[in-house]
Structure formats: C-alpha cells, structure tokens
C-alpha positions as CSV (number, residue, x, y, z in Angstrom):
1,M,-52.9,6.8,-70.7
2,S,-52.1,7.7,-67.1
3,T,-50.1,10.2,-64.7
4,T,-47.8,9.7,-61.9
5,S,-46.7,12.1,-59.7
6,G,-44.5,12.6,-56.7
7,N,-42.8,9.2,-55.7
8,G,-45.4,7.0,-57.4
9,R,-43.6,4.5,-59.7
10,T,-45.3,2.4,-62.4
11,G,-42.7,-0.3,-63.2
12,L,-42.4,0.8,-67.0
13,P,-39.0,1.0,-68.5
14,E,-36.9,4.2,-68.4
15,G,-35.6,6.4,-70.8
16,G,-36.2,6.1,-74.7
17,L,-35.7,8.3,-78.0
18,L,-36.0,12.0,-77.3
19,L,-38.8,13.1,-79.6
20,G,-38.6,16.8,-78.8
21,R,-39.8,19.3,-75.9
22,V,-43.0,20.6,-75.4
23,A,-43.4,23.7,-72.9
24,G,-40.1,22.4,-71.7
25,V,-41.1,18.9,-71.0
26,P,-39.3,16.3,-72.8
27,V,-41.2,13.8,-74.9
28,L,-39.8,10.2,-75.2
29,L,-40.5,7.2,-77.1
30,S,-40.1,4.1,-74.9
31,P,-38.3,1.2,-76.7
32,S,-41.5,-0.9,-76.0
33,W,-43.5,1.5,-78.3
34,W,-42.0,-0.3,-81.1
35,L,-43.3,-3.4,-80.1
36,G,-46.6,-2.3,-79.7
37,A,-46.5,-0.6,-83.2
38,A,-45.3,-3.8,-84.8
39,L,-48.4,-5.6,-83.2
40,I,-50.8,-2.9,-84.2
41,V,-49.4,-3.1,-87.8
42,L,-49.5,-6.9,-87.7
43,L,-53.1,-7.2,-86.6
44,Y,-54.5,-3.9,-88.5
45,T,-53.5,-4.9,-91.8
46,P,-55.8,-7.8,-92.4
47,M,-58.5,-5.6,-91.2
48,V,-57.6,-2.9,-93.8
49,G,-58.2,-5.6,-96.3
50,R,-61.7,-6.3,-95.1
51,F,-62.7,-2.7,-95.3
52,L,-61.0,-1.8,-98.6
53,P,-61.1,-5.4,-100.5
54,H,-59.4,-4.0,-103.4
55,T,-56.3,-2.6,-101.2
56,G,-53.1,-5.0,-101.9
57,V,-51.2,-6.5,-98.5
58,W,-48.4,-3.8,-99.0
59,T,-50.8,-0.8,-99.2
60,S,-52.6,-2.1,-96.3
61,A,-49.6,-2.4,-94.1
62,V,-48.7,1.1,-94.9
63,I,-52.3,2.2,-94.0
64,A,-52.0,0.2,-90.9
65,A,-48.2,1.9,-90.0
66,T,-50.1,5.4,-90.8
67,F,-53.0,4.3,-88.3
68,T,-50.2,3.4,-85.7
69,V,-48.7,7.0,-86.2
70,L,-51.9,8.7,-85.6
71,L,-52.8,6.6,-82.6
72,A,-49.4,7.6,-81.1
73,A,-50.2,11.1,-81.8
74,S,-53.4,11.0,-79.9
75,V,-52.1,9.4,-77.2
76,L,-49.3,12.3,-77.0
77,L,-52.0,14.8,-77.0
78,H,-53.9,13.2,-74.4
79,E,-50.8,13.3,-72.2
80,L,-50.1,16.8,-73.1
81,G,-53.4,17.4,-71.8
82,H,-52.2,16.3,-68.3
83,C,-49.0,18.2,-68.7
84,L,-50.3,21.6,-69.6
85,V,-53.0,21.6,-66.7
86,A,-50.2,20.4,-64.2
87,L,-47.9,23.2,-65.4
88,R,-50.7,25.6,-65.2
89,L,-51.2,24.6,-61.5
90,G,-47.5,25.2,-60.6
91,L,-46.6,21.5,-60.6
92,P,-43.4,20.5,-62.4
93,V,-43.4,17.7,-65.2
94,R,-40.5,15.7,-65.5
95,R,-41.1,14.0,-68.9
96,V,-43.7,12.4,-70.9
97,R,-43.2,8.9,-72.3
98,L,-44.9,6.8,-74.9
99,F,-44.7,3.0,-74.5
100,L,-46.2,-0.1,-75.3
101,L,-49.6,0.1,-73.6
102,G,-50.0,4.2,-74.2
103,G,-48.5,7.0,-72.5
104,I,-47.7,8.5,-69.0
105,S,-46.8,12.0,-67.8
106,E,-44.5,12.1,-64.9
107,I,-45.3,15.0,-62.5
108,S,-42.5,15.6,-60.2
109,R,-44.7,17.0,-57.4
110,T,-47.8,15.1,-55.8
111,P,-51.1,17.6,-56.2
112,R,-51.7,19.2,-52.7
113,K,-55.2,19.5,-53.2
114,P,-57.8,17.1,-54.3
115,R,-59.2,19.6,-57.0
116,Q,-55.8,19.9,-58.3
117,D,-55.6,15.9,-58.7
118,A,-59.0,15.7,-60.4
119,L,-58.3,18.8,-63.0
120,I,-54.9,16.9,-64.0
121,A,-56.6,13.6,-64.3
122,G,-59.8,14.7,-66.1
123,A,-57.6,16.7,-68.8
124,G,-56.2,13.7,-70.7
125,P,-60.0,12.2,-71.4
126,V,-61.2,15.6,-72.3
127,V,-58.8,15.9,-74.9
128,S,-59.4,12.3,-76.2
129,L,-63.1,12.7,-76.4
130,V,-62.7,16.3,-78.3
131,L,-60.3,14.5,-80.5
132,A,-63.1,12.0,-81.2
133,A,-65.6,14.6,-81.8
134,V,-63.5,16.4,-84.3
135,T,-62.4,13.3,-86.2
136,G,-66.0,12.2,-85.9
137,L,-67.3,15.2,-87.9
138,G,-64.8,14.5,-90.6
139,W,-65.9,10.7,-90.6
140,L,-69.5,12.0,-91.5
141,A,-68.5,14.4,-93.9
142,L,-66.3,12.0,-95.9
143,N,-67.6,9.5,-98.7
144,P,-67.1,6.1,-96.9
145,V,-64.5,4.6,-99.4
146,G,-61.0,5.1,-99.5
147,A,-57.7,5.1,-97.1
148,I,-58.3,8.6,-95.8
149,W,-61.9,7.6,-94.7
150,L,-60.9,4.7,-93.0
151,L,-57.9,6.5,-91.0
152,V,-60.3,9.0,-90.1
153,A,-62.8,6.8,-88.7
154,Q,-60.6,4.6,-87.0
155,T,-58.9,7.5,-85.4
156,C,-62.3,8.5,-84.2
157,V,-63.1,5.2,-82.8
158,A,-59.7,5.1,-81.2
159,N,-59.8,8.3,-79.4
160,F,-63.5,7.5,-78.1
161,A,-62.2,4.1,-76.7
162,V,-58.9,5.9,-75.1
163,G,-61.2,8.4,-73.5
164,V,-63.8,6.0,-72.4
165,F,-61.5,3.7,-71.2
166,N,-59.5,6.2,-69.1
167,L,-62.8,7.4,-67.4
168,L,-63.0,3.9,-65.9
169,P,-62.9,4.2,-61.7
170,G,-59.4,2.3,-61.1
171,L,-56.0,3.3,-60.6
172,P,-53.8,4.0,-62.4
173,L,-56.3,5.2,-65.2
174,D,-57.6,8.8,-64.8
175,G,-60.9,7.8,-63.6
176,G,-59.4,6.0,-60.9
177,R,-57.5,9.3,-59.9
178,M,-60.6,11.2,-60.0
179,L,-62.3,8.8,-57.7
180,R,-59.1,9.2,-55.6
181,A,-59.7,13.0,-55.6
182,L,-63.6,12.9,-54.8
183,T,-62.6,10.3,-51.8
184,W,-60.0,12.7,-50.8
185,A,-62.3,15.7,-50.8
186,I,-64.8,13.9,-48.8
187,T,-62.7,12.1,-46.2
188,G,-59.9,14.9,-46.2
189,R,-57.4,11.9,-46.7
190,R,-55.3,11.1,-49.6
191,H,-54.6,7.5,-48.4
192,S,-58.5,6.8,-48.3
193,G,-58.5,8.0,-51.9
194,T,-56.0,6.0,-53.1
195,T,-57.6,2.7,-51.3
196,A,-60.8,3.7,-53.3
197,G,-59.0,3.8,-56.4
198,V,-57.3,0.7,-55.8
199,A,-60.6,-1.0,-55.1
200,G,-61.9,0.2,-58.3
201,A,-59.0,-1.2,-60.1
202,A,-59.8,-4.5,-59.1
203,V,-63.7,-4.0,-60.3
204,V,-62.2,-2.9,-63.6
205,A,-59.8,-5.5,-64.1
206,A,-62.5,-8.2,-63.1
207,G,-65.0,-6.5,-65.7
208,L,-62.2,-6.6,-68.4
209,S,-61.6,-10.4,-67.6
210,A,-65.4,-11.0,-67.5
211,W,-66.1,-9.4,-71.1
212,A,-63.1,-11.6,-72.5
213,I,-64.3,-14.7,-71.1
214,A,-68.0,-13.9,-72.7
215,G,-66.3,-13.4,-76.0
216,L,-64.9,-16.7,-75.9
217,L,-68.0,-18.4,-74.6
218,G,-70.1,-16.6,-77.2
219,D,-67.7,-17.3,-80.0
220,A,-67.6,-13.6,-80.7
221,R,-65.7,-12.3,-83.8
222,G,-62.2,-11.3,-82.9
223,Q,-62.3,-13.5,-79.6
224,W,-59.0,-14.0,-79.4
225,L,-57.8,-10.5,-80.2
226,R,-60.5,-9.4,-77.5
227,L,-58.7,-11.8,-75.1
228,G,-55.3,-10.6,-75.7
229,V,-56.2,-6.9,-75.4
230,C,-58.4,-7.6,-72.2
231,V,-55.6,-9.5,-70.4
232,L,-53.2,-6.9,-71.3
233,M,-55.0,-3.9,-70.1
234,A,-56.2,-5.9,-67.0
235,W,-52.6,-6.3,-66.1
236,F,-51.8,-3.0,-66.6
237,V,-54.6,-1.8,-64.4
238,V,-53.4,-4.4,-61.7
239,A,-49.7,-3.6,-62.0
240,G,-50.6,0.1,-62.0
241,A,-52.9,0.1,-59.0
242,G,-50.3,-2.2,-57.1
243,A,-47.6,0.2,-57.5
244,E,-49.9,3.2,-56.5
245,Y,-50.6,1.6,-53.5
246,A,-47.4,0.6,-52.5
247,A,-46.3,4.4,-53.3
248,E,-49.0,5.7,-51.1
249,R,-48.0,3.4,-48.1
250,R,-44.4,4.5,-48.4
251,R,-45.6,8.1,-48.0
252,H,-48.3,7.6,-45.4
253,W,-47.5,9.7,-42.4
254,P,-48.4,8.2,-39.2
255,E,-51.3,9.6,-37.1
256,G,-49.9,12.3,-34.5
257,L,-46.4,12.6,-35.8
258,Q,-45.2,16.0,-36.1
259,L,-42.2,17.3,-38.2
260,R,-41.0,18.6,-35.0
261,D,-40.7,15.1,-33.7
262,L,-38.1,14.3,-36.3
263,V,-36.0,17.2,-36.7
264,R,-32.8,17.6,-34.9
265,P,-32.1,20.5,-32.9
266,V,-29.8,23.0,-34.8
267,L,-26.4,24.4,-33.8
268,Q,-24.8,27.2,-35.9
269,L,-21.0,27.0,-36.1
270,P,-18.6,29.1,-38.3
271,A,-17.8,27.3,-41.5
272,E,-14.2,27.6,-40.8
273,S,-14.3,25.7,-37.4
274,P,-12.0,22.9,-37.1
275,V,-13.7,19.6,-38.2
276,R,-13.0,17.9,-35.1
277,D,-14.5,20.8,-32.6
278,A,-17.7,20.7,-35.0
279,L,-17.9,17.0,-34.6
280,T,-17.8,17.2,-30.8
281,A,-20.1,20.2,-30.5
282,A,-22.7,18.2,-32.9
283,A,-23.7,15.8,-30.0
284,G,-26.9,14.6,-31.6
285,R,-27.7,17.9,-33.3
286,G,-27.9,19.3,-36.7
287,V,-24.7,21.6,-37.4
288,V,-25.3,24.4,-39.9
289,L,-22.4,26.0,-40.9
290,V,-22.4,29.6,-41.6
291,R,-19.9,32.1,-43.2
292,A,-18.8,35.3,-41.9
293,D,-21.5,37.0,-43.4
294,G,-24.3,35.0,-42.1
295,V,-25.2,32.8,-45.0
296,A,-25.5,28.9,-44.5
297,V,-22.9,27.1,-46.6
298,G,-23.6,23.6,-45.3
299,L,-24.9,21.0,-43.1
300,L,-22.0,18.8,-41.2
301,D,-22.0,15.2,-42.7
302,Q,-21.3,13.2,-39.5
303,G,-19.8,10.3,-41.6
304,A,-17.7,12.7,-43.6
305,A,-16.6,14.7,-40.7
306,E,-15.4,11.4,-38.8
307,R,-13.4,10.4,-41.8
308,L,-11.9,13.8,-41.9
309,V,-11.0,13.6,-38.5
310,A,-9.2,10.7,-38.7
311,C,-6.6,12.2,-41.1
312,A,-6.9,15.8,-40.7
313,P,-8.6,17.0,-37.5
314,Q,-8.0,20.7,-37.8
315,E,-9.3,21.3,-41.4
316,P,-12.3,23.6,-41.7
317,A,-15.6,21.9,-40.9
318,E,-17.0,23.0,-44.2
319,H,-14.8,20.7,-46.2
320,A,-17.1,17.8,-44.6
321,A,-20.3,19.4,-45.3
322,E,-23.2,18.6,-47.3
323,P,-24.0,21.9,-49.2
324,V,-27.3,24.0,-48.5
325,T,-29.3,24.4,-51.9
326,P,-32.9,25.6,-52.2
327,E,-33.8,22.2,-52.8
328,N,-32.6,20.8,-49.5
329,I,-34.3,23.5,-47.5
330,L,-37.9,22.5,-46.0
331,L,-40.4,25.2,-44.3
332,D,-41.6,23.7,-41.1
333,S,-45.1,24.8,-42.0
334,E,-45.0,22.6,-45.4
335,S,-47.5,19.4,-45.3
336,A,-46.6,16.0,-45.0
337,D,-47.1,15.4,-48.8
338,A,-44.7,18.3,-49.8
339,I,-41.9,16.9,-47.5
340,F,-42.2,13.3,-48.9
341,D,-42.0,14.7,-52.3
342,R,-39.0,16.9,-51.4
343,V,-37.2,14.2,-49.6
344,H,-37.9,11.7,-52.1
345,N,-37.0,14.0,-55.2
346,V,-33.7,15.7,-54.1
347,L,-30.5,13.4,-53.6
348,A,-29.5,14.9,-50.0
349,R,-29.1,12.8,-46.8
350,Q,-30.3,16.0,-44.8
351,F,-32.6,18.7,-45.1
352,L,-32.5,22.3,-43.3
353,V,-35.8,23.1,-41.8
354,V,-36.6,26.9,-41.5
355,D,-39.4,28.9,-40.3
356,D,-41.3,31.4,-42.2
357,E,-38.9,33.9,-41.8
358,G,-36.0,31.8,-43.1
359,R,-34.4,31.1,-39.6
360,P,-33.2,27.6,-38.9
361,S,-35.2,25.7,-36.8
362,G,-33.6,22.3,-37.3
363,V,-32.3,19.6,-39.5
364,L,-34.2,16.5,-40.9
365,R,-32.3,13.5,-41.8
366,R,-33.4,11.2,-44.5
367,E,-32.9,8.2,-42.6
368,E,-34.8,9.2,-39.8
369,L,-37.9,10.3,-41.6
370,R,-37.7,6.5,-43.4
371,S,-37.3,5.2,-39.9
372,A,-40.1,7.0,-38.4
373,T,-42.7,6.6,-41.3
374,G,-41.7,2.9,-42.5
375,S,-41.2,4.6,-45.9
376,G,-38.8,3.8,-48.7
377,S,-37.7,7.3,-49.1
C-alpha cells in the first residue's frame, strides 16, 4: 500500500517467497503475509455464514480463503501501478513485496522532481479505484445470491477501501506522498514536504484512533474488529512516517554545503606505481590509478595500501585499489539527492567525481559525506 525510495527504510521484514517477475521486477511474498491471510480467513469465515446462511463452515472457509487470494492480487496490482510508472519515468525498482498489512514497492532511486513523486504515488490508488469500479459493475450485474456474487461484492468493497485509505494525507500512504510532492513543489524543498507528510500521518493516526473509540462507546457492530484494524493501521502509519522522517534527516544536505567542499583533490598515478610511492604521494588527496591507455582502473584504498606497504612496499599500487565502476562515478553537477542515493545504494568507500566531459575532478569518501551531513549513509 505504499512505496519507498532511495534510502528510506520501513522496518518491514526482508525477503520472502519469489512469486515471479513483472517487467523484470521480483515479486515476493513476505512470511508475514501468511499470518495476515490466516487472520482474514479466521475473521471472514463467520461473515460468509451470515451472508450465505445455508453455507457450511468448510465451504465458508474456502470462500474466505478465495477472497484472501483476490485481495492479495488486488494489492499486487496496486503496487504494480507504482512500479510501472516508476519504470516509465526511468527509476529502477528493486522489488515488490506483499506483507501482513498490504504491499510495498521498493524504488531504488529517489524521484528528483515532485511531479515524479506525485505520479508514482497516485498510480496505486488509481489502480485500486479502477478495480473497484470494474468489480462494482459485476456486483450490480449479478444476482445477489451465491459465492461468486459475494466474492465480487467484497472485492469491490476491498479495492475501494484500499484506494480511499491510501489517499489519506499522511506518510507512508500514497496520499502522504502526494502531499509531500505538493509541498515540495511549492517550497522547493523535499524536506519540507516530508515534514508535512509526517504531520499528516499524525492526523490520520488520531482519526483512526477516534473512529475506533467511537465504535466502542457507541457499541457499534463489529466494534472489536474495528478496534483491531484501526490500531494496526495507526501503528503502520506512525511507524512508516517515523521511518520516512528519519530517512529524510539522514539525507538532509546542510544549507550552503557544496560537493566541492567534500571532495579531495585528485592525483592521477600509473597503476603500476609502487604502492609505497603512491601512498606517500597521496598526502590527503584522492589517488586515481590509471593504466597506460589512460583508463582509470581504481582508487587507492589507504587502509589496504598501508597493509600492503607493511609486507610488500614495491607491489603495484593497483593491488591496493578499489575498482572504478560506473556505479561509483559521480557527476559534479548531480543533485544532492542523487549523490545520497548513489552513496547509499553502492557498496563502495570512495567515489570518483568527474565533470561533464568525464575528466576526474575529485574523490568523495563515504565517511566524509557522512560526517559533513550527519547522515547514516
């Protein structure tokens, strides 16, 4: 029921059963989904008996299990709506997971523009509401009897509820992401948008709590079920909003800080240079090791170089180098968000910074970015 991007974390369990791939994106079924499915079957089976009085308990359980599968398929289509829009906008998607409370699309890179954030967020609720409309037509067309009618009707109601709930203006819900995008567009600051989304989450959680309490005080039908669902949803919203805010703080770029303030001056040396000489020449600079044909093959790793000098000081410096790959090359014109995303998602200690013509202009070290920004990258 939500998306996460860049270095956001949701606190949800990792991994799960691979169901397949859609447009190259892995679709996983988290272990917690089975717990949710069991709860739905347990709670929904008596409701089937009330709608279809002549149905036995085992038949009711089969109908409840079928509804659980239809609900999972609906949530999956909701998440694929997010994924396909993200892919269309050029943002890679790591995976989709179905879990206890719904689903999540893990987008590997943060949208660089508020419009992109809004389009990705809005795609999921649109899919859910379209599904509600389609199944609603089936609901109206069928005679109001039998298991098929009940399944179509409940699938309609479920998709409508998922669509509307996700439009509530609080992170990590899609409505909260749309609120963030709107605030971001107005203020020009993503951080302000996230703050607005977190404030919206507090309002949503308070509203859910108030609705649950009203059900208890009014002795409403299904009051305890309402209480359980509201508590679970409120917890999901509060925990997700907290994770979003923490992630935003980690990626916050201090006012006035420039990339050039963080990068070390670059020194190019032949890859076959003795490691002792390369380490001596470094003197606080980032050392790019270059082959005879001019291709950069690595960045001198100071720790590895010191260990190598201790036992073999004449070894080629490239034996103590961190490889240069497309993943650890940064453009000096890239945005702060793009830099955070790359540093977070690439397992490298150093990044080669180049200008628009591909010429090395400096070396950025992960720990120096973390120290300057107070981030956990």
